[in-house]
ZAZA-998271 format. One line per field, with one value per residue (C-alpha): residue in three letters; x, y negated, z. Coordinates in nm, 3 decimals, m for minus. Last residue first. Layout:
REM ZAZA-998271
residuo ALA / ...
east X / ...
north Y / ...
up Z / ...
REM end
This chain:
REM ZAZA-998271
residuo MET / SER / PHE / ASP / PRO / PHE / ILE / ALA / LEU / LEU / ASP / ARG / TRP / TRP / GLU / ARG / VAL / GLY / ASP / HIS / GLY / ARG / TYR / TYR / SER / ASP / GLY / GLU / MET / GLU / ARG / PHE / ARG / THR / SER / LEU / GLU / VAL / GLU / PRO / ASP / ILE / LEU / ALA / LEU / PHE / ALA / ASP / LEU / ASP / ARG / ARG / ASN / PHE / ALA / ASP / PHE / ALA / ARG / ARG / ILE / ARG / VAL / VAL / ILE / GLU / GLU / SER / MET
east m3.932 / m4.297 / m4.650 / m4.965 / m5.166 / m5.150 / m5.333 / m5.364 / m4.990 / m4.847 / m5.045 / m4.965 / m4.586 / m4.602 / m4.734 / m4.463 / m4.213 / m4.367 / m4.332 / m3.991 / m3.847 / m4.077 / m4.288 / m4.181 / m4.389 / m4.666 / m4.939 / m5.128 / m4.999 / m4.669 / m4.743 / m4.843 / m4.526 / m4.365 / m4.068 / m3.880 / m3.729 / m3.490 / m3.411 / m3.443 / m3.186 / m3.327 / m3.208 / m3.415 / m3.718 / m3.717 / m3.714 / m3.950 / m4.164 / m4.182 / m4.381 / m4.205 / m4.124 / m4.051 / m3.805 / m3.656 / m3.650 / m3.450 / m3.210 / m3.137 / m3.094 / m2.842 / m2.672 / m2.620 / m2.462 / m2.216 / m2.084 / m2.029 / m2.179
north m0.102 / 0.003 / m0.125 / 0.092 / m0.002 / m0.361 / m0.630 / m0.390 / m0.248 / m0.624 / m0.727 / m0.352 / m0.398 / m0.798 / m0.711 / m0.477 / m0.659 / m0.922 / m0.629 / m0.600 / m0.949 / m1.270 / m1.312 / m1.642 / m1.945 / m1.980 / m2.225 / m1.957 / m2.013 / m1.996 / m1.654 / m1.581 / m1.727 / m1.533 / m1.509 / m1.273 / m1.335 / m1.021 / m1.055 / m0.693 / m0.615 / m0.408 / m0.030 / 0.108 / m0.093 / 0.083 / 0.444 / 0.369 / 0.209 / 0.513 / 0.490 / 0.659 / 0.389 / 0.135 / 0.440 / 0.445 / 0.029 / 0.052 / 0.334 / 0.126 / m0.191 / 0.008 / 0.157 / m0.157 / m0.336 / m0.037 / m0.097 / m0.443 / m0.735
up m10.612 / m10.576 / m10.604 / m10.550 / m10.315 / m10.408 / m10.234 / m9.862 / m9.984 / m9.903 / m9.609 / m9.436 / m9.481 / m9.460 / m9.125 / m9.069 / m9.186 / m8.896 / m8.615 / m8.712 / m8.732 / m8.850 / m9.127 / m9.229 / m9.426 / m9.220 / m9.397 / m9.571 / m9.928 / m9.759 / m9.661 / m10.053 / m10.175 / m9.940 / m9.683 / m9.449 / m9.138 / m9.007 / m8.639 / m8.639 / m8.876 / m9.160 / m9.239 / m8.963 / m9.058 / m9.417 / m9.226 / m8.960 / m9.261 / m9.463 / m9.758 / m10.003 / m10.244 / m9.942 / m9.824 / m10.163 / m10.183 / m9.893 / m9.932 / m10.272 / m10.011 / m9.830 / m10.103 / m10.269 / m9.936 / m9.874 / m10.271 / m10.156 / m10.349
REM end
């Protein structure tokens, strides 16, 4: 894994922990597909794109408000 990717991941974790959704999204490809076990249990495997990440963010923090990375 390149140092650039490691730095980007650390910045994304930091943005998440600060609850800075805009900074988090700026680090993520607009066409991202995010899969979670909860999503799979609901019958849809992926959150898609930035709108999907926003939905995942709301869903996750509604259940686990103190979650951090």
